[in-house]
Structure formats: C-alpha cells, structure tokens
N, C-alpha and C positions, 0 to 999 in steps of 0.2 A: 489441635496442635498448640502446645504451650509457646507463647511468644519468646523469642530469644533476644539476648543483648545484641543490638545492632551496631555498637560502637566501632567494632573492627570490620564489620561487613560493608559499611557505606564508605566509599572512597572520599577523601577530602574534596569538597566542592571548589573547583576553580571556575569562577564565573566567566563565561565567554564575553568578549567585547564586541563581537560582530566582525572582527577583522580576521578571525580564524578561517581556514579553508572550509570547514564544515558549516560555518554560519555566515559566510560573506554575502550570500544572496538573500538572507532572511531579514526582513525589516523589523528590527528590535522594538521600534516604537509602537508596533501593533501587536506585541505579544502579551499585553496586559500584565506585565510583571512576572510572567511564567518562569523566567530564568533569573529573576532577581533574588537577592539574599533575604529580603524582608517580606516576601509574599507568603500569605497564609494559604495553604492548599488543603482542601477537605476531600474526603472520600466521595466519589461520584455515586449517584443512585445505582442500585444493583442492575447488572445485565439481565435482560429479559430473554430467556431461552425457551424455545419451543422445539421439542425433540420427541421421538418415539421412546417408549418405555425401556427399550433395550440399550439406549444410550445412557451412560452413567454421568450424572451431574453431581458436583461437589463444590463446596466453598471452603477454601483453606485460608488460614490466617498465619501470621508470623513471617519472619524473614529467614532465609537460609533453609536448609533441609529440602522439603518438597517444593519450596519456592525460592530458588536461588536467583541472584541478580542475573538477568540475561547478559550474554557476552556482547561486547562491542557497542554498548549503549552510550548515549550522550547524557548531559545533565538533566534534560527534561524527562528522559526515560528513567533515569535513576530516581528522580523524585516521584515519578508515577509508582515505581516499585515500593518506595518508602512510605508514601502517604495513601495508597489505595485502600489500606486496611485489610487487604486479602486479595485473593484471586478466584475467579470463577473457573472451574475446571470442567471441560467437556472431554470425556474419555470414550473412545470407540474401541471396544474390547477386541482382542485378537481374533482374526478371521471373520469378524462381523461385517456384513455388507448392509449398509443402511439405505433403503430405497428412497425414503423421504428426505427432502432437504432440511437440515438443521438450521433453524432461524434464530439469529441473535440480534437483539435490538438494544441500542443505547439512546436514551432520551435525555438531552441536556436541559436543565432547568435553571441555569444561571450559575454565577460564581466561578471560582477557580478550583477545579476538581481533578482527581486522579483516579484511574481504574486499571485493572489488569484482567486479561482473558488468556487462558491456556487451553489449547486444543491438542489432545494427545491421541494420535492414531496408532494403535498397537499393531504389531506385525500382521501383514496379510489382510488388514481391514480395508474398507472402502466407504467413503462418505463424502457429502458435499455440505459445506458450512457457509452460510451467507450472513454477514455482519452488516447491519445498517445503522447509521448514525443520524439522529434527528435532533431538533431543538436548538438551544442557544447556550452561551456561556463560553468559558475558557477551559479546555480539556487537554490533559496529557495522559497518554495511556500506553501500555505495552500489550501487544498480542504475541504470545509465544506459541509456536506451532512445532510439534515434534512428530515426525513421520517415521514410523517403525519399518523394519526390514520388510520389503515386499508390499507395503501398504500403498494405496492409491487415494489421495486426498485432494479435494478442490476447496479452496478458501477464497471467497469474494468479499471484499470490504468496500461498502458504498458510503460515501460521504455526502449526505443530503441535508447538510446543516442549514440553519437560518443564515441570512446574509451577514449577520453580525458575529457569528461564532468564530472562535480560534481553536484549532485542533493540531496538536503535535503528537505523533504516534511513531513508535518503533515496532516493526514486525520482525521478530527473531525466528528464523525458519531453519530447522535442522532436519537433514535427510539421512536416513540409515541406508544400509546396503540394499540395492535393487528397488528402492522406493520411487514413487512418482508424486510430485506436488504440482498442481496448477494453482497459482496464486494470482488474483486479479484485484487491482485497485481501481475504483471508479470514483472520481472526485468531481462533484457538480456544485456543491454549495459551500458556504462559509466565507468569512472575510479573509482569513489566512489559514491555510491548511498545509501541513508539512508532514509527509509520510515517508518513513525510512525503512524499507525492507532490507534485511541482512540475512544472507543465505550461507549456511555451512554444511559441508558434506562430511559425514562421519564414516561412510563405508563406500565401497566401490559400486559402480553400475547404477547410481541414482540419477534421476532426471528431474529437472525443475523447469517449469514454464512461468515466467513473470510477465503478466499482461497488465496493461494500464490504459485507461480512458479518462481524459479530463477535458472539461469545458469551463473556461474562465471568462468572466465578463465584468464590466462595471467596476474596475479597479481591484478585483480580487487578486490575491497572491496565492499561487498553488505551487508547491515544491515537492518533487518526488526524487528521493535520493537513495539509489540502490547500491548495495555492495554484495558481491558474490565471491566467496573464497573457495576455490577449488583446492582441496587438500587431500583428496582421495582419488585413486586412479579410475579411469574409464567412466567418468561422470559427464553429464550433458546439461548445459544451461542455455535457454533461449529467452530473450527479452524482446517484447514488442510493446512499446508505449506510444499512444497516439493522442494528440491534444489539439483542441481548437480554441481560439481566443479572440477577443475583440474588445474594443473600448479603451478610452484614455486611461493610462496608468495601470492597465491590466498587465500582470506579469506571471509567466509560468517558468519554472526551472525544472530541468530533468538532468540528473547526474547518474551516470552508469559506471561504477567501478568494478572491474573484474580482475581478480588476482589468481594466477595459476601457480601453485607452489611446485617446488622441484619434484616432489613425490607424486604429483597429479598427472602421471603419464596417461596418454590416451584420451585427454580431455577434448570435448567438443563444445564450443561456446560461440554465441553470436548475439549481439544486441542491436536493436533498431529503435530509433526514435523519429517520429514524424510530427511536425507541427503545422497547423493550417491557420493562418492569420486572416480573420474575417473583416477586419476594419482597422483604420489608422489609430495610432497611439498605443497599440499593444506591443509587448515585447516578450519573446521567447528565448531563453537561454538553454542550450543543449550541450552537455559536456560528457562524451563517452571517454573512458579511460581503460586501457588494457595493459596489464603487466604480466609477462610470461617469463617464468623462471625455469622452464624445461624446454628442450627442443623436441620432445616426443609428444606432440599434440596432433589430434586428428584434424582440427580446424579451429581457428579463432579469428573473429573479426567484428566490426561494428560499422554502423551507418547512421547518419543523422542529417536531417534536412528540415528547413523551415521555409515556407512559401505562402503565397497568397492564392486566392481562388484561381483556378485554371479558366482563363477567359474563353478559351475555345470550348470547354465543356459547357459553360454558361450560354455561350452563343448558340451552340448546337441545340440545347434544350429549349431556349427561347425561340429559336427558329422553327421549332415544332409546336409553337403555340402555348408553351408553358410559361406562366407569369414569372417575373424575376424572383420574387420571394420564394415561390415554390421550387424554382430551379436551384436556388441556393440551398434550400432544405434537402433536396434530393442529393446534391453533391456532398453535403455533410453526412447524411445518412450512409451514403456509399463509402465515405472515408472511414466510418466506424464499423460498418456492418460485418465485415469479415472477422474483426477482432471479437465482437460480441458473439458471433456464431460459434467461436471456438469454445465458449463456455457450455454450450449444449443445455442452456436453461431458458427455454422459449418465453416463459412468463416474465422472468426478470428482463430479458432482452426487450420485450415489447414495452415494458414499463419504462425502461431507461430511454428507449427511443422516443417515447411519448414525452418524457421530460425534456429531452433535447429539442424536440419540435416546439415545445412551449417556450423554451429559452430563445429559440431563433425567431419566434413571433414577436418578442419584445424588442423595443428600441435599444440600441447600444448606447 
C-alpha cells in the first residue's frame, strides 16, 4: 500500500495535563514522556504470530484506507497509529473454524515504541487469539478487533511485563450482527499499565463478554478503563473484572462506562468489579457509570466492591491445619478461579495461576 498524506488524518494534538477525566488517575510522572510533545517514538519490533496455515497473516503500511484511525482513541493511541509503521493483520476467513489457539507475542527491548495489531474475524468464523507481552521499555499500542456477523471470537491479552515497563493500550472492539466476542485482559507485570477496551455494536443481536484479572504489588499502577456503546438493538454486554493488590503505594483503577443509545432497545447489560486488598498501603478505585437513553431495556445494572481478606475464611482454613500462607493462597485462587474457568483454556489457566502463586510467595 502506498503511504498517504497524513496531514488531514491526524487530529491536532491537545496534550493532556492530567486533570482531564480520562487521565485524572494516571501518574504522568511515570509515563516516560509518552504523551509529551517532544518524545521520539519508534516502531516496536514486529509481533510474533504463530498460527495454522489457513489463518491469513499480512503486514500493511500507510495511514487511512485499510488502516483507519480507530474510533474513540486518546492521544497515546493516536500516536501508536501514527508511529507504528504499519499493522499486523490476522484474518480468519469466512466460516473458518480454527481449532488451535493463535498465539501472538510482543517482546519489549527498551525505548519508547509503538505498535498495532488488527484481528479480523469474518462472518461465521470461530477462533481464539492469545496476545502476550514480555520484556521492558515504554509501549503504546492499538489492538483493533472486528467480529463479523455470526462470528465467535475469543481474545485474551496478557501483560507479563518486566517490573520497569510502561504500557498504554487501546483495544477497539467492533461487533456485527449476531456475533459473539469474549475479551479478557490479564495484567500481572509492569510498572504502569493502562488498558482501555472500547466496544461498539454495529448490528443487532451481538454479545460481548469483557473479563479482567489483575494482580498489583510493590507500587505498581494498573488502570483498566472500559467503554461500551450500545447503539444497536437487542445486544448484550457482560463485564466481570477482578483484582487483587497489596503493598505500599500500589494503585489499581477500574472504570466501567456503559452508554445505551435511544435506538438500542432490548439491551441487556451488567458490569461487575471486585477488588481484594491483601495488605496495607494499597488503594483500589472503582467507578462504574451507566447512562441509559431509552426506556426499553431488558436489564441494566452494575456492582462494585473493595474489601480485605475474609477473616472467617482464613480462620476456617487454618483451623483445619492449613498454614496461614497456604490459606491466603487458596483464598486468592478461589477469588480468580471462576473467572479463568470461563476462558476454557486449561493450559493458560494453569500458567496464570502458577504466576499468581509465585507472586503471593514473595514479600509485599
């Protein structure tokens, strides 16, 4: 693809100050200049994709055309689009059912870099895509997911960064008529991680599940900022995010914004956030927001709670001869197990639980 003139494509940059609603929780002094005017951003190393031969892989360059700017993005995502140098396309062709998990790996090697990944599930296709992030550096990226009519897609994004890494990502998720998307974010590593899934419905009868698991410790900042726009009738959205945190100055943020437009009659939506505080000094902010512009909905609600270990559970386990550390591990495993079980990916579930166990064994 021939590069196009981007002068009119890129909106004028208005640098955030940190006082805006979208940025008020984010510690700007830890962004390594990612949203500063004079920061040089390079293209990240290529995504490493492992997929069967019937999955189509393509690298596209240029802005506009086949690579338009995702809707509803912030400054960091706009810069990812501008400086990534192109986008890795994963295309699941119409009516293709892919039995093997499509594996995507991003390895950070330092510097301030940008990247873009686009997953296109054509009508009536079915696939599972697991994206894993490793390494270090400062990263901004876009993950664009298009789910065609009648398609069934699972996308899991795992943040296993080095403890010094900074990662800002926007996930732009679009669902066509009668499609189903299960989208899961797992955040375990990094110094500062900010993931922003944005869902749009373009046809009736679509369903999305937004799942999230995060574990923050030792001063990490983890922010998950969701937005769901119901603009088509008879669509369903379900959000379940669970986080555990411990340690001085550790901070987690969960924002859940749901907008039901006047034409989105028959909508069913519910969002849930639960936070488990494992030690003193940690802070969890949870802000669910629901705006309904039609009276014809099937159901709409939200719930949010933050609490400490259940002393009765710990007492019960310890009274059965289970040591304190093991009892705490079992409680945390139970807290997350039902969520991980919904992915139906046993190997990934075992690996993530092993990582959680290792985190719990270290001192806060």
